All heavy atoms as an XYZ file, in Angstrom:
537
protein
N      -5.246     -8.419      3.416
C      -5.955     -8.401      4.666
C      -6.816     -9.658      4.735
O      -7.377    -10.080      3.740
C      -6.819     -7.145      4.734
C      -7.661     -7.064      5.953
S      -8.576     -5.522      6.103
C      -9.280     -5.337      4.511
N      -6.910    -10.214      5.895
C      -7.689    -11.430      6.093
C      -8.529    -11.289      7.357
O      -8.026    -10.896      8.396
C      -6.742    -12.611      6.212
C      -7.439    -13.940      6.248
C      -6.426    -15.023      6.301
N      -5.994    -15.117      7.703
C      -4.998    -15.879      8.121
N      -4.313    -16.596      7.275
N      -4.667    -15.934      9.383
N      -9.820    -11.620      7.251
C     -10.698    -11.577      8.417
C     -10.700    -12.946      9.074
O     -10.807    -13.965      8.418
C     -12.118    -11.195      8.018
C     -13.062    -11.117      9.188
C     -12.846    -10.198     10.200
C     -14.145    -11.954      9.270
C     -13.705    -10.127     11.288
C     -15.015    -11.885     10.346
C     -14.795    -10.966     11.356
N     -10.538    -12.953     10.382
C     -10.561    -14.191     11.152
C     -11.793    -14.145     12.056
O     -11.736    -13.608     13.172
C      -9.278    -14.328     11.955
C      -8.039    -14.346     11.077
S      -6.501    -14.378     12.022
C      -6.597    -15.999     12.746
N     -12.947    -14.675     11.557
C     -14.195    -14.540     12.307
C     -14.164    -15.141     13.698
O     -14.802    -14.628     14.614
C     -15.230    -15.241     11.418
C     -14.473    -15.989     10.403
C     -13.088    -15.420     10.333
N     -13.436    -16.221     13.884
C     -13.378    -16.855     15.197
C     -12.869    -15.879     16.263
O     -13.301    -15.890     17.402
C     -12.481    -18.089     15.132
C     -12.358    -18.841     16.437
C     -11.498    -20.069     16.283
C     -11.339    -20.798     17.594
N     -10.454    -21.954     17.482
N     -11.944    -15.003     15.862
C     -11.341    -14.054     16.794
C     -11.847    -12.626     16.607
O     -11.462    -11.731     17.333
C      -9.817    -14.083     16.651
C      -9.258    -15.460     16.870
C      -8.828    -16.240     15.804
C      -9.186    -16.000     18.144
C      -8.322    -17.516     16.004
C      -8.687    -17.276     18.358
C      -8.257    -18.023     17.280
O      -7.768    -19.285     17.481
N     -12.702    -12.407     15.601
C     -13.261    -11.093     15.305
C     -12.171    -10.039     15.067
O     -12.218     -8.936     15.588
C     -14.199    -10.635     16.427
C     -15.131     -9.537     15.965
O     -15.569     -9.554     14.815
N     -15.431     -8.597     16.825
N     -11.158    -10.404     14.294
C     -10.083     -9.462     13.968
C      -9.782     -9.498     12.480
O     -10.048    -10.475     11.791
C      -8.777     -9.748     14.747
C      -8.237    -11.142     14.416
C      -8.967     -9.535     16.228
C      -6.871    -11.412     14.995
N      -9.256     -8.397     11.985
C      -8.719     -8.317     10.638
C      -7.208     -8.330     10.761
O      -6.645     -7.621     11.584
C      -9.144     -7.016      9.942
C     -10.528     -7.057      9.383
C     -11.622     -6.675     10.142
C     -10.747     -7.483      8.079
C     -12.901     -6.710      9.632
C     -12.030     -7.517      7.552
C     -13.096     -7.128      8.333
O     -14.360     -7.163      7.819
N      -6.551     -9.113      9.942
C      -5.093     -9.123      9.915
C      -4.630     -8.421      8.644
O      -5.095     -8.730      7.555
C      -4.549    -10.542      9.944
C      -4.850    -11.259     11.236
S      -4.073    -12.871     11.326
C      -2.356    -12.397     11.433
N      -3.751     -7.460      8.779
C      -3.165     -6.774      7.639
C      -1.664     -7.020      7.666
O      -1.136     -7.622      8.588
C      -3.440     -5.259      7.701
O      -2.751     -4.711      8.823
C      -4.929     -4.967      7.817
N      -0.978     -6.511      6.673
C       0.472     -6.671      6.612
C       1.136     -5.993      7.795
O       2.064     -6.516      8.385
C       1.020     -6.092      5.283
C       2.537     -6.107      5.273
C       0.462     -6.876      4.107
N       0.635     -4.827      8.170
C       1.304     -4.008      9.179
C       0.762     -4.158     10.599
O       1.458     -3.861     11.556
C       1.224     -2.533      8.802
C       1.938     -2.256      7.499
O       3.012     -2.826      7.275
O       1.398     -1.475      6.716
N      -0.492     -4.585     10.720
C      -1.051     -4.603     12.068
C      -2.271     -5.513     12.147
O      -2.730     -6.043     11.159
C      -1.413     -3.192     12.535
C      -2.318     -2.483     11.552
O      -3.069     -3.119     10.837
N      -2.246     -1.175     11.509
N      -2.786     -5.655     13.340
C      -4.006     -6.409     13.582
C      -5.024     -5.442     14.161
O      -4.720     -4.677     15.078
C      -3.764     -7.568     14.565
C      -2.786     -8.566     13.953
C      -5.079     -8.241     14.943
C      -2.382     -9.675     14.900
N      -6.224     -5.459     13.619
C      -7.266     -4.551     14.054
C      -8.377     -5.364     14.706
O      -8.988     -6.211     14.062
C      -7.822     -3.751     12.858
C      -6.685     -2.958     12.211
C      -8.961     -2.849     13.289
C      -7.020     -2.414     10.865
N      -8.637     -5.121     15.975
C      -9.729     -5.796     16.673
C     -11.003     -4.992     16.506
O     -10.992     -3.769     16.558
C      -9.424     -5.918     18.167
O      -8.297     -6.729     18.359
N     -12.112     -5.696     16.321
C     -13.393     -5.035     16.141
C     -14.352     -5.432     17.253
O     -14.395     -6.592     17.651
C     -14.021     -5.449     14.798
C     -13.212     -5.143     13.554
C     -13.890     -5.738     12.339
C     -13.045     -3.652     13.392
N     -15.145     -4.471     17.735
C     -16.181     -4.831     18.686
C     -17.177     -5.789     18.029
O     -17.361     -5.763     16.822
C     -16.857     -3.494     19.021
C     -15.880     -2.453     18.611
C     -15.075     -3.047     17.490
N     -17.827     -6.609     18.819
C     -18.746     -7.608     18.275
C     -19.897     -6.995     17.492
O     -20.419     -7.615     16.577
C     -19.293     -8.482     19.402
C     -18.271     -9.469     19.900
C     -18.880    -10.440     20.890
O     -20.059    -10.785     20.747
O     -18.145    -10.843     21.795
N     -20.325     -5.783     17.812
C     -21.465     -5.180     17.136
C     -21.103     -4.530     15.800
O     -21.973     -4.040     15.103
C     -22.164     -4.165     18.046
C     -21.256     -3.026     18.456
O     -20.040     -3.116     18.325
N     -21.835     -1.973     18.990
N     -19.836     -4.517     15.410
C     -19.438     -3.965     14.125
C     -19.918     -4.880     13.016
O     -19.762     -6.088     13.069
C     -17.917     -3.817     14.033
C     -17.427     -2.442     14.387
C     -17.790     -1.833     15.572
C     -16.589     -1.761     13.529
C     -17.319     -0.587     15.910
C     -16.115     -0.509     13.863
C     -16.485      0.082     15.046
N     -20.484     -4.290     11.976
C     -20.956     -5.065     10.830
C     -19.925     -5.077      9.703
O     -19.800     -6.042      8.983
C     -22.273     -4.506     10.301
C     -23.383     -4.529     11.317
C     -23.804     -5.935     11.624
C     -24.934     -5.937     12.636
N     -25.157     -7.166     13.284
N     -19.195     -3.976      9.537
C     -18.205     -3.921      8.466
C     -17.191     -2.813      8.741
O     -17.430     -1.918      9.542
C     -18.867     -3.679      7.108
O     -19.478     -2.409      7.097
N     -16.076     -2.905      8.057
C     -15.013     -1.917      8.134
C     -14.564     -1.619      6.715
O     -14.462     -2.525      5.891
C     -13.812     -2.447      8.948
C     -12.657     -1.471      8.901
C     -14.217     -2.711     10.376
N     -14.293     -0.379      6.425
C     -13.825      0.014      5.098
C     -12.391      0.502      5.226
O     -12.094      1.365      6.044
C     -14.708      1.132      4.500
C     -14.149      1.591      3.166
C     -16.143      0.665      4.364
N     -11.499     -0.090      4.439
C     -10.116      0.347      4.386
C      -9.905      1.071      3.065
O     -10.274      0.562      2.015
C      -9.156     -0.846      4.468
C      -9.143     -1.481      5.820
C     -10.021     -2.502      6.134
C      -8.260     -1.052      6.788
C     -10.013     -3.087      7.382
C      -8.243     -1.626      8.038
C      -9.128     -2.647      8.336
N      -9.322      2.237      3.123
C      -9.075      3.029      1.925
C      -7.587      3.007      1.633
O      -6.768      3.272      2.501
C      -9.555      4.486      2.122
C      -9.246      5.327      0.903
C     -11.032      4.516      2.455
N      -7.252      2.680      0.393
C      -5.859      2.669     -0.028
C      -5.436      4.084     -0.400
O      -6.124      4.756     -1.169
C      -5.670      1.735     -1.230
C      -4.240      1.718     -1.718
O      -3.342      1.501     -0.880
O      -4.004      1.937     -2.917
N      -4.329      4.542      0.143
C      -3.770      5.846     -0.214
C      -2.912      5.659     -1.454
O      -2.055      4.778     -1.498
C      -2.911      6.412      0.935
C      -2.193      7.682      0.506
C      -3.758      6.640      2.160
N      -3.149      6.468     -2.469
C      -2.320      6.428     -3.667
C      -1.101      7.313     -3.408
O      -1.159      8.537     -3.546
C      -3.106      6.910     -4.884
C      -2.327      6.749     -6.174
O      -1.104      6.831     -6.193
N      -3.037      6.514     -7.258
N      -0.007      6.685     -2.998
C       1.209      7.419     -2.655
C       1.759      8.197     -3.843
O       2.390      9.252     -3.668
C       2.286      6.465     -2.130
C       1.964      5.842     -0.795
C       1.148      4.557     -0.910
O       0.755      4.169     -2.030
O       0.902      3.945      0.139
N       1.526      7.705     -5.041
C       2.038      8.375     -6.248
C       1.327      9.708     -6.464
O       1.978     10.741     -6.662
C       1.848      7.477     -7.467
S       2.639      5.860     -7.308
N       0.008      9.698     -6.417
C      -0.773     10.919     -6.613
C      -0.549     11.891     -5.459
O      -0.427     13.094     -5.674
C      -2.275     10.578     -6.763
C      -3.124     11.837     -6.767
C      -2.504      9.775     -8.032
N      -0.453     11.374     -4.239
C      -0.258     12.219     -3.060
C       1.192     12.678     -2.911
O       1.511     13.427     -1.999
C      -0.685     11.467     -1.805
N       2.056     12.228     -3.815
C       3.483     12.551     -3.805
C       4.144     12.153     -2.485
O       4.963     12.879     -1.934
C       3.710     14.030     -4.124
C       3.227     14.391     -5.513
C       3.451     15.848     -5.858
O       3.712     16.684     -5.000
N       3.363     16.151     -7.136
N       3.788     10.966     -1.994
C       4.383     10.419     -0.780
C       5.453      9.384     -1.093
O       6.043      8.810     -0.184
C       3.291      9.780      0.094
C       2.200     10.727      0.577
C       1.088      9.943      1.259
C       2.791     11.765      1.506
N       5.676      9.139     -2.380
C       6.665      8.135     -2.792
C       8.070      8.726     -2.776
O       8.238      9.939     -2.663
C       6.337      7.628     -4.206
C       6.445      8.737     -5.238
O       5.456      9.456     -5.458
O       7.538      8.895     -5.814
N       9.057      7.853     -2.872
C      10.447      8.306     -2.971
C      11.077      7.868     -4.290
O      12.275      7.642     -4.365
C      11.270      7.836     -1.765
C      11.348      6.319     -1.650
O      10.630      5.623     -2.394
O      12.131      5.837     -0.828
N      10.239      7.773     -5.332
C      10.751      7.431     -6.661
C      11.572      8.597     -7.205
O      11.257      9.760     -6.961
C       9.590      7.134     -7.612
S       8.543      5.757     -7.091
N      12.614      8.266     -7.935
C      13.499      9.283     -8.487
C      12.876     10.058     -9.634
O      11.808      9.718    -10.150
N      13.566     11.108    -10.053
C      13.097     11.965    -11.142
C      12.902     11.190    -12.434
O      11.972     11.456    -13.184
C      14.119     13.112    -11.374
O      14.298     13.800    -10.147
C      13.638     14.068    -12.435
N      13.767     10.230    -12.701
C      13.697      9.445    -13.930
C      12.984      8.113    -13.702
O      13.270      7.132    -14.383
C      15.103      9.223    -14.486
C      15.753     10.540    -14.842
O      15.151     11.368    -15.510
N      16.960     10.768    -14.362
N      12.057      8.094    -12.762
C      11.316      6.878    -12.407
C       9.826      7.093    -12.591
O       9.337      8.216    -12.636
C      11.568      6.513    -10.940
O      12.932      6.366    -10.688
N       9.126      5.987    -12.658
C       7.669      6.002    -12.670
C       7.173      5.338    -11.394
O       7.671      4.294    -10.998
C       7.141      5.235    -13.881
C       7.346      5.974    -15.174
C       6.368      5.476    -16.236
N       6.445      6.336    -17.392
C       7.106      6.054    -18.500
N       7.729      4.900    -18.614
N       7.122      6.891    -19.500
N       6.174      5.938    -10.801
C       5.565      5.403     -9.589
C       4.291      4.658     -9.984
O       3.490      5.165    -10.768
C       5.229      6.554     -8.633
S       4.505      6.014     -7.065
N       4.102      3.461     -9.437
C       2.897      2.672     -9.679
C       2.279      2.315     -8.330
O       2.918      1.671     -7.495
C       3.228      1.416    -10.465
N       1.050      2.747     -8.117
C       0.351      2.461     -6.872
C      -0.014      0.981     -6.808
O      -0.402      0.376     -7.796
C      -0.913      3.322     -6.778
C      -1.572      3.196     -5.428
O      -0.942      3.405     -4.406
N      -2.840      2.850     -5.424
N       0.152      0.388     -5.639
C      -0.293     -0.978     -5.377
C      -1.141     -0.941     -4.116
O      -1.159      0.070     -3.408
C       0.897     -1.943     -5.171
O       1.641     -1.518     -4.027
C       1.811     -1.972     -6.380
N      -1.837     -2.010     -3.812
C      -2.663     -2.040     -2.612
C      -1.767     -1.959     -1.374
O      -0.997     -2.869     -1.091
C      -3.512     -3.306     -2.576
C      -4.425     -3.358     -1.402
N      -5.543     -2.572     -1.308
C      -4.366     -4.068     -0.262
C      -6.133     -2.808     -0.164
N      -5.444     -3.713      0.498
N      -1.824     -0.848     -0.691
C      -1.067     -0.668      0.541
C       0.359     -0.191      0.367
O       1.076     -0.020      1.336
N       0.786      0.048     -0.878
C       2.165      0.468     -1.099
C       2.292      1.066     -2.499
O       1.316      1.544     -3.070
C       3.111     -0.729     -0.939
O       4.456     -0.283     -0.933
N       3.501      1.038     -3.032
C       3.776      1.501     -4.392
C       5.080      0.876     -4.861
O       5.864      0.364     -4.060
C       3.871      3.033     -4.445
C       5.006      3.598     -3.612
C       6.256      3.844     -4.179
C       4.839      3.861     -2.263
C       7.300      4.340     -3.403
C       5.866      4.353     -1.484
C       7.097      4.596     -2.065
O       8.126      5.077     -1.311
N       5.298      0.921     -6.167
C       6.546      0.442     -6.767
C       7.137      1.536     -7.633
O       6.399      2.285     -8.274
C       6.303     -0.795     -7.644
C       5.916     -2.001     -6.829
O       6.466     -2.238     -5.766
N       4.954     -2.757     -7.317
N       8.455      1.609     -7.661
C       9.165      2.542     -8.525
C       9.906      1.750     -9.601
O      10.563      0.758     -9.282
C      10.199      3.346     -7.735
S       9.535      4.297     -6.355
N       9.785      2.174    -10.848
C      10.540      1.562    -11.943
C      11.168      2.666    -12.769
O      10.616      3.766    -12.875
C       9.646      0.691    -12.846
O       8.548      1.482    -13.312
C       9.112     -0.525    -12.104
N      12.312      2.382    -13.332
C      13.009      3.374    -14.146
C      12.284      3.590    -15.471
O      11.750      2.652    -16.062
C      14.442      2.918    -14.421
S      15.463      2.839    -12.936
N      12.256      4.840    -15.912
C      11.694      5.163    -17.221
C      12.566      4.547    -18.306
O      13.736      4.215    -18.059
C      11.630      6.684    -17.402
C      10.649      7.370    -16.480
C      10.668      8.868    -16.699
C       9.721      9.577    -15.760
N       9.791     11.045    -15.914
N      11.990      4.407    -19.491
C      12.715      3.822    -20.611
C      13.999      4.608    -20.880
O      14.009      5.836    -20.874
C      11.848      3.824    -21.866
C      12.454      3.072    -23.023
C      11.480      2.942    -24.188
O      10.339      3.351    -24.114
N      11.957      2.361    -25.258
N      15.094      3.878    -21.035
C      16.390      4.479    -21.295
C      17.224      4.693    -20.038
O      18.379      5.096    -20.123
N      16.639      4.431    -18.880
C      17.346      4.594    -17.610
C      17.463      3.245    -16.914
O      16.647      2.358    -17.114
C      16.611      5.579    -16.697
C      16.617      6.997    -17.221
C      15.580      7.437    -18.046
C      17.640      7.874    -16.920
C      15.571      8.733    -18.550
C      17.639      9.171    -17.406
C      16.602      9.593    -18.217
O      16.614     10.867    -18.704
N      18.481      3.114    -16.074
C      18.687      1.884    -15.320
C      18.864      2.211    -13.843
O      19.312      3.304    -13.505
C      19.942      1.149    -15.814
C      19.843      0.655    -17.223
C      21.103     -0.067    -17.656
O      22.072     -0.158    -16.899
N      21.109     -0.590    -18.877
N      18.500      1.266    -13.016
C      18.647      1.442    -11.575
C      17.582      0.660    -10.832
O      16.930     -0.207    -11.392
N      17.392      1.011     -9.580
C      16.447      0.272     -8.746
C      15.064      0.916     -8.684
O      14.205      0.483     -7.937
C      17.008      0.106     -7.321
C      17.194      1.430     -6.609
O      16.776      2.487     -7.085
N      17.804      1.401     -5.457
N      14.851      1.962     -9.432
C      13.562      2.656     -9.443
C      13.571      3.900     -8.577
O      12.959      4.888     -8.904
N      14.289      3.842     -7.505
C      14.420      5.035     -6.666
C      15.596      5.883     -7.171
O      15.562      7.106     -7.078
C      14.614      4.626     -5.212
C      13.301      4.134     -4.626
C      13.439      3.533     -3.246
N      12.151      3.228     -2.658
C      11.318      2.282     -3.052
N      11.638      1.545     -4.091
N      10.170      2.081     -2.457
N      16.601      5.224     -7.675
C      17.736      5.909     -8.291
C      17.928      5.324     -9.691
O      18.172      4.132     -9.826
C      19.023      5.677     -7.465
O      18.799      6.089     -6.127
C      20.183      6.449     -8.052
N      17.758      6.163    -10.701
C      17.918      5.702    -12.091
C      18.912      6.585    -12.826
O      19.025      7.749    -12.552
C      16.575      5.773    -12.817
S      15.316      4.710    -12.088
């Protein structure tokens, strides 16, 4: 995310958020998709939370793309 003070907006990967001039700050909370079980990692995969997303990797002894191992 990047703040562009000249335009008073925050730019994120997915969208642009405009803020009224009187706003002092905004808090963005990252959802842990792994803990919330919102990921699509396979049974033989490990889910790793990242800022704004997650990654799936195969457990040791398995091969694949992380979603299918």
